[in-house]
N, C-alpha and C positions, 0 to 999 in steps of 0.2 A: 669556726673559731680560729683565732690567730695562732700561728706557729712561731714561737720565739726562737730565733736563730742566734747562734753564738757569733759575736762580732769579731771577725778577723779579716785581714786583707786577702783578697783573691787575685793572683796574678792573671795576666792576659791569657785567655783560653787558647789551647792549641788548635791548629787548623786541621780540620777533619779531612780525611782522604775520600769522603763520600762524593760520588759524582753529582755535579751541580750544573745548572744551566749557565750561571754567571759566576766566574771565579772571584776570589777576594780582591784581585787587582782590576776587575771590571771587564775582563775578556769573556766573550760569549762562547760557550762550549757546545758548538753545533756544527754539523757538516751537512752538505747537500749531495744527494746521490741521484743517479738515473736522470741526469740533465741531458737533454737532447744536444747533439753536437752543433746543430744550427744555432742554439742559444749562445755558444761560445763566441760567435761573431759579434754579439752585443758588447762583449768586453773590448773588442777591437774598435768598435764604433765609438765607445766612451774611453778612448785610449788615455786621455789625460788623468782621469780618476784611477785607471788601472795602474799607470806608472807611479802615481802618488801613493797608492796603497800597497804596492809591492815592497818586499823586504829590502833593507839597505844593501844586502849582498848583491841582489839583482840590479839595484840602481847603480852600484859601483861597476858591476859587470857591463851594464848598458852604457855607462859613461865611457869606459875604456874601449868597448867594441865600436861605439858610434864614431869616435874620433879616429881610432886606428883603422877602422874599416874604410872610412871616407878618404883618409890619406892614401891607403893602398889602392883603392879603386881609381882615384884620380892619377896616381902614379902610373898605373897601367895605361891610362889615356895619354899622359905625357910621353911615356915610352913609345906608344904606337905612333904619335906624331913625329917624335925624333927618328924613329926607324923609317917611317914613310918618307921623311925628308932626307934620309941618308946622313943623319948627324951622329949615329952611333959609332963607337970605336970599332975599327976593323972593316967598316964599309968603305968602298971605293969612292973617294971624293974627287971631284973634278976641280980644275982651277977656277976660281971665282965662285966656289960653293958658298951659299948664304945659309947659315943655320937659323932654325926657328927659335931655339933656346940655347944660350951659351952654356957650355960645360955640362950638358946632359948627354952622356955618352954610354949609359947603361941603366939597368933597372934600379940599381942602388942609388945612383945620382938622381934618377927620376923620382924615386920615393922621397929623397931629401928635398928636392925642389917642391914636391907636392906639400910636404910638411911645412916648409918655410913660407909657401904661399898662403896656406890656410891659417897659419898661426901668425902671419904678418911679421915673421922674424927678419927675413931679408938680409942674409949675411953679405950679399954682394957678389958672390962667386958665380951664381947662376941667375940668369935674368932673360927676359924676352928680348928678342931683337927687333920685334915689330914688323918683320917682313912676311909673317904668316898670319892670315886672318883667323885661321882655326885656333891659334894659340891665344889670340885676344878674346875670342868668344869663350874658350875653355876657362881662362883665368877669371872671367866675370862670373861664370856659372859656379865655379868652385868657391869664390869669395862669398857669393850669396848663400850657398848651401852651408858654408862654414859658419856664417853669422846665424843662420837658422838653428843649427845644432847647438851653438853656444847659448842662444837665448832659451832654447827648450830645456837643455840640461840644467842651466842655472835656475830656471823656473821650477823644475822638478825638485831639485835639491833644496831650494828656498821654501817650497811648499811643504816638503817633508819635515824640515827643521821647525817650521812655524805651525805644525798641525795643532788644532785646539786640544786634541787628546794628550799632547805633551804637557799642556797646562794642568790637565786633570791629574797628572802624576804628583803635583804638589798639594793635592787635597786628599786627606786620609780619613778613614773611618776607624772607629774602635774595632778591635779584633772580636769582641763579643758584644752582645746586647744583654740588658738586664731587665728584670721585672720587679717592680716594687711600688710602694705607695707614693703618689705625688699629687699634692693639692686635693687630698681627700678621695682620690680615685686610684684604682690599680692600673698602672701604666707600663708599657714597654718602652725602654729608653735606649737610645743609640747616640753615640758622640761622634761629631765630625769636626775637623779642624782644617783651616787654610794655612799652609806652611809659609806662604808668602805674605809680605805686608801689603801688597797691592790687593784691592778688593775684588770680589766677584759681584758685579752689579746685577740687580734683579734676580737674586738667587731664589729658586723654588725647590721644595723638597717634597717627595712623594714616594710611595712604595707600592710594590705588587707582590701578592702572595701567590706562589706557584705550587700547585698540588694536583694530584690525580683524583678526579671525581667521577662519580657514576650518576647519570641522569635517571629520572623516574622511568624512562623508556628502556633502561638497561645499557645505554651507550656510555662507553668509558672515554673520558676526555683527559688526555695527557697534557700536563702543563696548563691546567685551567687557571686563568688569571683573575685575581680579585684585588680591588683597590684598597690600599691601606693609607689612611690619612695620618701624616706626621705634623706636629706643631712644635713650636718653641714658645717661650714665655712672651715673645714679642709678636707672635703670629706665625703664619706659614708662607707668606709671600713677601717679596722685596725685603729680604733679611739683611740686617747690618752685620755682614759676615767678617768682622774685624778680629774676632777671637773665637776659640772653640765654642761650639754650640752643642747643647744636649737636646736631641729630638725626642719627643715622646708621643706615643699612641695610646689613647685612652681605651682600655679594655672594658667595653660595655656590651649591652645586648646586641648592638649592631656590628660588633667587632667579630671577625672570624676566630679570634682567640678566646671567645667567651666560654667555651666548654673546656678549656685547658685547666690543668692543675699542676701543682709542683711534681706530682708523681707521674702523670701521664705525659708531660712535656717531652721527655727524652724518647718516648715511644712513638711520637708522631713522625710523619713523613711529609715535609713541606720545605719550601725554600722561600725565604723573605728577601726580595730584591729591593734595595733602596737606591733612589736616584736623586742627584742634585744637579740642577741646570742653572747656569749662570753665564754672564758675559764678562770676559777678562777686561779689567780696567785699562791695562796698558796696550792691548792689541785690538780691542773691540771685537774679538772673536768669541762665538758662542761655544761653550764646551759642556759636556755632561760627564759626571763622575758616577760610577756604579760600584756597588758591592753587594754581597749576599750573605745571609745567615741561615744556617740549618738549625734544627732543634738542639743539637749538641753544642751549639755556640751561643745559646740563650740561657742565661743564669737566672733562676727563679730565686727571689729573696736577696738580691744584691743591689747595691747602688754605687755609682761611680764616685771615686774620690775627687775632692775639689782640686783644681789645677791652677786657678787664677788667684794671684795674690798681689799685694801692693808693696813696692819697695820703699825704702826710706827716702829716696829721691823723688818719689811721687809717680813713678812709672808703674804700669801694670805688667806683671810678669806671669808668663805661662810656663808651667812645669810639665813638659811632655813626658817625663818619666812615669807620671801617674795617669797618663792619657787613657790607657785601657785597663787600668787596675780598678778593682771594685771591692767593696766591703759588705759583709752580710748585715742585713737590717731586719727589723721585725716586719713581716709580710704575711698577709693572709695565705692560707694553703691553696685557695681557689677563689674565683670570683663569686661563686655562690656563697662561700663562707663569709666573705666580706659583706655582701649584700644582706645576708641573714643577720649578722652582728649589727649592721647599721640599722636594719629594720627593728630589731629587738630594742636597741637603744632608743630609737624614736618612739617605739610603743611604750617602753617603760617610762620615758619622760612624759608622754602624753597621759598615761594612766596615773602617774603621780600628780599631774596637774588636775586631772579630773577628780582625784580623791580629795585633794585639798579644797576644790570647789564644793564638793558634796558636804563637807564638814560645816560649811557656812550656811546659815539659815537666814533668810531675809536679805535685806539690802544694807550694806555698810554705809553709815552716815558719819563721815569723818568729822563733821562739824557738831555732832551731838555731845552735849555735856551732861554729866550726872549731877543732879541737884538734890541735896538732902532736904526732906520735908518732915517737920516735926508735927506729930499728931496732936490735936487739941480736942478736948471733950466738950461737946456742945450739949448742955442739958436744958431742956425746955420743961418748965413747970406748967402743969395743966391747972 
């Protein structure tokens, strides 16, 4: 039977501290242990992905260390050349001595010359004389290495700035999910919104139910995955994601939520992970948005408040203040209750129709007319 719930607005649910595989902002809560040391070299072989995925603090440290380290290493080489040629201050110089580099007479000036060379500053105080072949070769090598470091670091920083997962930060899910009636079926509803006006092309929405199960053989499977199909009123593939969408999953006999009820929901132990894949319209990069819901974040007997309205100027307005808010609605206590009531209504309707048919005898002739016949006495005399 239906359970009538008092209608009042429910604010967004609080985030539970329960351990989950996927956090609310889409990060995976997992760590790898007992990895062989030989496998760490695989990260060095794929050094580009490693540098792109490391944290910003390490990128900045790498940026400073790469430039400063290269300047210092080449300054030692310039200092060695100057010392070998007798250009340093304090060395005995003969008449007619030809310097390899002008005004490089110590380690400090050698470092300044290395910095000026690699950054192409060229103040003019220190320069090659062209009398030493080693200095010509060294300045070519340092220039090439400096260009390589510039390109690599600019590429890493640009790649980190334009990571597709940064686009996913502007796609948000509702804090809670709700269960209520929709289109004559009991459904689980989730709301998702794109905070940018640029579209996500070819968006697809799907879900995974994670829970611990035990096989008939007695094997315990941790994080057993089960597919959850989500739909919107316009379908489930190639969505027109221009405004917030309400996803719904029909709870029927093939749904893993079929045995749930309003009382047993909070006692369950599962995690519902929802995915949204799409291609950013402005950058053509594919991104994935993830979030998860645990039983304490699913409200039975609630429905989301409407958030889309139309202004006087003819524009469509989205009120994000009600994005995660819900209101109680009349909802069956469980799926079996809903199906039992539905079957009883159909059975009563069918019985009433049969009863009406049984009261009729014969065949109705809508064209039959009643005609009065006056009896006449026919007397025959013998």
